[in-house]
C-alpha positions as CSV (number, residue, x, y, z in Angstrom):
1,R,-11.8,47.8,-32.3
2,S,-8.8,48.7,-30.2
3,S,-10.3,47.0,-27.3
4,D,-11.2,43.9,-29.4
5,L,-7.6,43.9,-30.5
6,T,-6.3,43.9,-27.0
7,E,-8.8,41.2,-26.0
8,L,-7.6,38.9,-28.9
9,K,-3.9,39.4,-28.0
10,E,-4.7,38.3,-24.5
11,E,-6.5,35.3,-25.9
12,I,-3.5,34.4,-28.1
13,D,-1.0,34.9,-25.2
14,D,-3.5,32.5,-23.1
15,K,-3.6,29.7,-25.9
16,K,0.1,29.9,-26.4
17,K,0.7,29.2,-22.7
18,Q,-1.7,26.3,-23.0
19,L,0.2,25.0,-26.2
20,Q,3.5,25.2,-24.1
21,N,1.9,23.2,-21.3
22,L,0.8,20.5,-23.9
23,E,4.2,20.5,-25.3
24,D,5.8,20.2,-21.8
25,A,3.4,17.2,-21.1
26,C,4.4,15.5,-24.3
27,D,8.1,16.0,-23.2
28,D,7.3,14.6,-19.7
29,I,5.5,11.4,-21.2
30,M,8.6,10.7,-23.4
31,M,11.0,10.9,-20.5
32,L,8.8,8.5,-18.6
33,G,9.1,6.0,-21.2
34,A,7.9,2.4,-20.3
35,D,8.0,3.3,-16.6
36,C,4.3,4.2,-16.6
37,S,1.7,2.1,-18.1
38,M,-1.2,4.4,-17.5
39,I,-1.2,8.1,-17.6
40,P,-4.0,10.3,-16.3
41,Y,-5.4,12.8,-18.8
42,Q,-7.6,15.6,-17.7
43,I,-10.7,16.1,-19.8
44,G,-12.9,18.9,-18.1
45,D,-12.9,18.1,-14.4
46,V,-12.3,14.4,-14.8
47,F,-9.1,12.5,-15.1
48,I,-9.1,9.5,-17.4
49,S,-6.2,6.9,-17.4
50,H,-4.8,5.9,-20.9
51,G,-1.8,4.1,-22.2
52,E,1.3,6.2,-23.4
53,E,0.5,6.0,-27.1
54,E,-3.0,7.0,-26.8
55,T,-2.2,9.8,-24.5
56,Q,0.3,11.1,-26.9
57,E,-2.3,11.0,-29.7
58,M,-4.7,12.9,-27.5
59,L,-2.0,15.6,-26.6
60,E,-1.1,16.0,-30.2
61,A,-4.8,16.4,-31.2
62,A,-5.2,18.9,-28.6
63,K,-2.0,20.7,-29.7
64,K,-3.2,20.8,-33.3
65,T,-6.6,22.2,-32.2
66,L,-5.0,25.0,-30.1
67,Q,-2.6,25.9,-33.0
68,E,-5.5,26.1,-35.2
69,E,-7.4,28.5,-32.8
70,I,-4.1,30.6,-32.5
71,D,-3.9,30.9,-36.2
72,A,-7.6,31.8,-36.6
73,I,-7.2,34.6,-33.9
74,Q,-4.0,36.0,-35.4
75,S,-5.8,36.2,-38.8
76,R,-8.5,38.2,-37.0
77,V,-5.9,40.4,-35.5
78,E,-4.3,40.9,-38.8
79,S,-7.6,41.7,-40.6
80,I,-8.4,44.3,-37.7
81,H,-4.9,45.9,-38.1
82,S,-5.4,46.2,-41.8
83,L,-8.9,47.8,-41.1
84,L,-7.3,50.3,-38.5
85,S,-4.6,51.2,-41.0
86,D,-7.2,51.9,-43.7
87,L,-9.2,54.1,-41.4
88,K,-6.1,55.9,-40.2
89,V,-5.2,56.8,-43.7
90,Q,-8.6,58.0,-44.7
91,L,-8.9,60.1,-41.4
92,Y,-5.4,61.6,-42.0
93,A,-6.3,62.4,-45.5
94,K,-9.4,64.3,-44.2
95,F,-8.1,65.9,-41.1
96,G,-4.3,66.1,-41.7
97,N,-2.1,66.5,-38.7
98,N,-5.1,68.0,-36.6
99,I,-5.7,64.6,-35.2
100,N,-3.6,61.9,-33.4
101,L,-4.5,58.3,-34.1
102,E,-1.6,56.5,-32.8
103,A,-2.1,53.9,-30.3
104,D,-1.0,54.7,-26.7
105,D,1.4,51.7,-25.7
106,S,1.6,52.7,-22.1
């Protein structure tokens, strides 16, 4: 479970970086204003040009999807934390201070 937790935290960090990139792209498009009629938008390995409004809508949809994924992963992390806490209580009740269950953050 601990390795799952680490992987999930890394996945959250990656998705947060992606979300920040999308927010930066939205800001950049707003700063362009009417200067650019067609904006390239990458889907997979292909770039497709769209108008400013359509690109903003696509970016907002992508941001919403990413945020939902982040929320779902954070929910899984919280449930794993809860499970680990319950297990820790049970193990300390059984073995007392003879065991050390604290995570090593180094």
